[in-house]
N, C-alpha and C positions, 0 to 999 in steps of 0.2 A: 609499277612493280613487277620485278622479273619472278616468273613462276620457279618454286622451288623443283627438284627433281627427285622426290620420293619414289615417284611411279618406277625409276629405273632400278631401284632395288627390289621391287616387286617383280619385274623382269629376271633380276638375276635369281630369285627364289624359283622361278618357274624354269629357268634354263637348267639350273642345278637339279632340282627334281627330276626334270626330263632325262638328264644323263643318268641320274641314280637309278631311276625306275628301269632303264634299258640294260644297265649293267647288271642288276640282279635278275632280269628276266632272261638274258642272252647267255649268262653263265653256264647254263645247263646243255646249251648246246655244244660247247667245247668239251664239258665233262661227260658228254653221252658215252662215249666209249668206255673209261673206266667204271662208270656206273653201270652200263649194261655187262661188263666182264665181271664185277663184283655180285652183282644182283642176278645174275645169269638170265638177261632178258633177251628176247629175240627181237627181231626188227618191229613186228607188228604191236608187240608189247612196250617197245620203245617209243613207238609212235602214238601209242595211247597216254603214254605218260606225258609226252610233249603237248598232246592235245588237251590235256586236263586242264592246262592253265587256261587255254583260251575258252573251254567250256564254262569254267566258273567266272572268268572274266565276263564274259557274255551274259550269263545269268543275273549277275549283280550290277550290272551297268546302270540301267535305269533306275533302280532303288536309290543307287548312290548319288547319280545325277539329281534326282528328286529332293533327295536330303539336302546337297548343296545349294540349290536353288530356294530350298525352304529355311534352311538353318544357317548357310554361310559356308565359305570354302574353308576357312580357318579351321573351324571344328572338323570338317569332314578329311580335308587333306592330312592334318595332325593324325587322325584315327587309321586312315588306310596306310598311311607309311609306317607306323608301327606296328600295325598288325603283318603288312607283308614282310617287313624285315624280321618279324618273329618267326614266319613259316620258311623265310630264306635260311635262316639260321638251321631251322629243323630239317630241312632237306639233307643237311648232313647226318642227321639220325636216322635216315630210312634204311630198313633191314630186308624189305623184299617188295614185290611189285605192287602189292595192296597199300603198305605203308606210303611208298613214293608217290603213288597215284593220288591219294588223300591229301598229302602233303602239299603237291603241286596243285590240286584243286583249291585248297584253301588259301594258297599262295595267290593263285588268280582272283579269288574272292577280295583279298586283301589289296590288290592293285586297282580293282574295278572303281570306277569314278574318278582316278587320277587326272587324266587328260580333260574330261568334260569339266571339272570344276576348275583345272588350270586355264582352260579356255574363258569360263565365265570371270574368273579373277582378271585375266589380261582385258576382257571387255569392259569391265568396271573402272579399271585403273588407267586405261590408255586411250586417248583420242584414236579414230578411225584408222588414218594413215598409219600411225605408231602401232596399232594393234595388230594390222596385216603382216608388218615387217616383223613384230616380235612373234607372231604365229610362226613365220617362216624360220626364223631363229630358234624357235622353241623344237620344231620338228627336225631342223638340223642338227641340233644338240642331241635327241634320241638316236638319231642314226649315228653320229659321233660317239656317242657314250656305247651304242652296241659295237661300233667298230674296234673300240680299244678294248672290249671286253675278252675277245679269245686270246690275246697275248698276256693279259691280265689272269684271266683264269688258267691258263696254261702254266704261268710262273707259279701261282698259288698251288695247283695241284702239284708241280714238281718239289715244291718246297715243304708244303703241309700236307698233301693228299687232298683229294677232291672233298671230303667231309669237311675240313676245317676251313677250306676256302670259302665254303658257303656262310660260315660263321662271321669270318672276315668281313664279306660283302654286307652281312645283315648291319653291322655295327655302324658303316656309313649312314644308314637311315636313321638310326637314333641321333645321331649329332646332328643332322639336318633337321629333325623336328625340335630340337633345342633351341637353335638359332631362329627358326621360322615362327614358335610360338612367342618369344621375347620379341618380335620385332614387326610382325605384320598384322594389319587390321582389315577387316571385311571392308569397311566403308572408309574411303579416303578421308572423310570430314572427322573422323574418329582420331585420326593420325595426327599428334601435335605438330609433327614435323612438316605436314603441309600446309602451305600458305594460301590466301585466298586466290592468288591469281592461277595457282595450280589447280585449286578447286573449281574454277571457273573454266579451266581448260578441260575438265572432266565431266562438267556438267550433262552435255549431251551422252556421253557414254553411261553415265548414271540412268538418264531417262531411257535410253535403250534396253538395258538389262531389266528396269522395273515395268515395261511396257507389257500389256497383253490382258485383256479381260476373258479370254477365252481359257477354258480348262486345258491341262496339259494333255489330257487324252486326246481332244480336238485337235490340238497343234501336231501331235504325232501320228495322226491320221490323215494328215493333209498328203496329197500324192506327190508333192515336192519332197516332204520329208522321205517318205517310202522309196523313192527314186535314189534319194540321196544316200539311204542306207543301203540300198541292193548294190549301187556302184561302189561303195567302199568295202563291200565284201569282196567284189570281185578283185580289186587292187590287193587287199590284204591277203586273200588266196595266194596270190603270186608272191607277195613279200614275205610271208611266213616261212617261205622255204630258205630265206637267207638266216633265220635264226632258228632254224630246227636241223634240216635235212643236208645244209651246205657242207659242214665240216666231214660227214659221211660221205656225201658226194665226191668230195676233193681226194679223201681217201680211197674210195672204191673204184670211183669211175676214172680218176684221174691218177691214181698210184701215188699221192702225195703223203709224205711223214708227218707226224704230228706236228712237229715244228712249222713246216711248210704250211701246211692247211691253216694254223693259227694265223699266219701272215697273209696269206690268199685270202681269208675269211674277211678281213678288215675291208677290203676294196669295194664290195657291194654296197655296205653301209655308209662307208666314207664318201662315196659318189651319191648315195641317197640323200645324204646331209645336203651336198652342194645343190642338188635339184630341188630341195625344199626351199633352200636360201635364193636360189634363181627365180623360182616362183614368186616368192614374197617381194622381190625387188623389181618385179615388172611394173612400169607405169600403170596407175590405175585405169587408164582408158583401154588397156588391152583386153579384151574380151576373155574372161576366164574359162568360159565354156568351152571355146574352141581350142584354147590350150589343153584342156582335160581331153577332148576327143583326140586330138592329135598325139597326145602322150600316150593314150591306150593304144592306138595304132601302131605306133613305134614299137611298144612292149610286145604287140602280137607278132609283129615281123621278127623281132629279134629271139623271140621264144622259138619260132619255127625254125631260125636258122641255127640255134644253139646245138641240137643233137647231130647237125652236119660237120661242126668244126672239130679238128683234132688238135691236141696238146692243150695244156693246163692254162697257158698265157692268153691264147685267143679265147678260151672259154670263160675265164674269169673277167676278161675284158668285155665281153660280151654281158656278162652279169650285172658288172659295174654299170654298163650303160643302161640295162633294164632298170635297174634301181634308181639312177638319176632320172630317167624319163619319167618313170612311175611316179616318182615323189614329187614330180612338179603338181601332181593333182591333190597332195596331201592339204597343203595349206589352203588351196581354193576350197577344199570339201569342208575343213574345219571353220573357215571364215563363213561359208554359207551357213553353217550352226547358226552363227550369231545374228546373221541378216534374217533367218527365218525364224529363230527360236525366241529372239529378244529375251523377255524375262525368264523364258524356259531354255535359255541356252544352254545350260549344263544338261539339262533332261534331253534335248536333241542331239547333243553331243554325244550323250550317254547311249541313247538309241542307236545312233550311227555306229558307235565304237562296239555296242554290242553285236551288231552284224559282222563287223570286222574280226570280232573275236569268236564268233561262231565259226568263221573261217579259220581261226587259230586252231580250232578243234578239229573240223572237217579236213583241212589241208595235210597236217602231219598223219592223221589217220589213214586218209586216202593214199597218200605216198608210201607209208608203210605197208599197207595191204597190196599195192601194185608191186612193191619190191619183193614181197615174200611170195606172193603168187604166181609172178610174172617173170621170175628168173631175174631179179634185180634189174628190170628193164628202166633204166632212168630217162630214155626218150619218151615213154609213155608218161611217167610224172611230169615231163616238161610239155608235152603236148595238152594235157589236161589243163595246166596252167595256161596254155594260149588260149583255150576255150573261154576261160573267165576273161582275159584281156578283151577279146572280142565283145563280148557281151557288155563290159565296162563301157566300151566306146559306143555301143548302141544306146544304152541308159542315158548317156549324158546328153544325146540329142534333145531330150525331153526336160532336162534339168535347166532352172534358172539360179545361178547361184547369187544373184544379187537380192534374193527374197521379195522382189516386186510382185511376182506372179501370186506369190501364197499370200502377201498383204492385202491385196485386190481380192482376193477370194474370201479371206476372213472379213474383209470389210463389208463385202456384198452380203454375206451371211448373218452379218450384224454380231459377230462373236468376235471380232480381232480389234475393234477401236479404230483409231487413226492409222493411217500407213506409216511404215518405217520414216519416209522422209517428214511426214506432219509431225511424229514423235520427237524427231531430232531439231525441229525449228519451233518446237513449243517452248 
């Protein structure tokens, strides 16, 4: 019997939601100028607004990851998409700094748990080889969704003003939820369109995400999980520049118009998507650990080079290369969440993403502080980013992305049951 291909529809939901989430979160960077002008915000105040999303996203990540592991991703994803879409729309209603900060904080809380639960969804619905490629396509989709947002946001601002543009983006989330709730089931066995051959293909995947006798707390306290979270903070600190300060940098440091800025801002996220894709398509025997270390070292070198180049074209080319290289680490990091987390895949993914979004709070705020108090010194902003790239390379020296080190430690302590290989062959 030939296996059905219902699982590819699940991949379609993951890719479309990944794009949607980044369209809605990146839109504010393109609208930052009009928002700051209308609400009379200085650089530090704008940085705090941009960082509010990351703070809330981080605080709510683990609760939403646990919720998905306990109750299923169908319920959680529907709830978070509807919540963040509501606060996307309300962004257009902000009238001062406090109101905008609270709305963006609640928007971040709404998006919390999205990607940890998407990772769990793909882990249960795809065999290992397909899962790794799907993770790569999903993260490429996030970058490409972010890449198309600047011109879309600029078009919306020019046509409707920045306030109504956020309402239009919010409606996309409601449409996604309608289709998702009609078609998706948490357990492949509950979907009547899945035949026996496809269920057999997914048997090991189901075993992986249901394995673990340890508590979620003991899983999160593993050294490998802590190192994984810390290195993801490092790359996210660099990456958040592209979705927060990049349009302002292009305008102020490179003298670009709003239209030119929207065009140039596409390139780093576009090439980041290619980096994620290349990472996922690497042969399985290529050691992911050393790919990650090499990527961080190249990012470090490029960030040190960037302040010394003149002209917008070389500058944006270097930024595109930074994004491409750094995003090689993203599918590797998220697949490590599956290999280490198993039943608690969403929880481990949430913890890692929590650290990433703490950087989403810290990086814009630190950038705004430097720009306000050090005479718009963009070189200092880039050099701080380089420090985090160096730290990321160092941390990867001690990480095992296959999860075998964590499995042996948990088995030796009597908490983890069989190793991942034993679970898959059971």
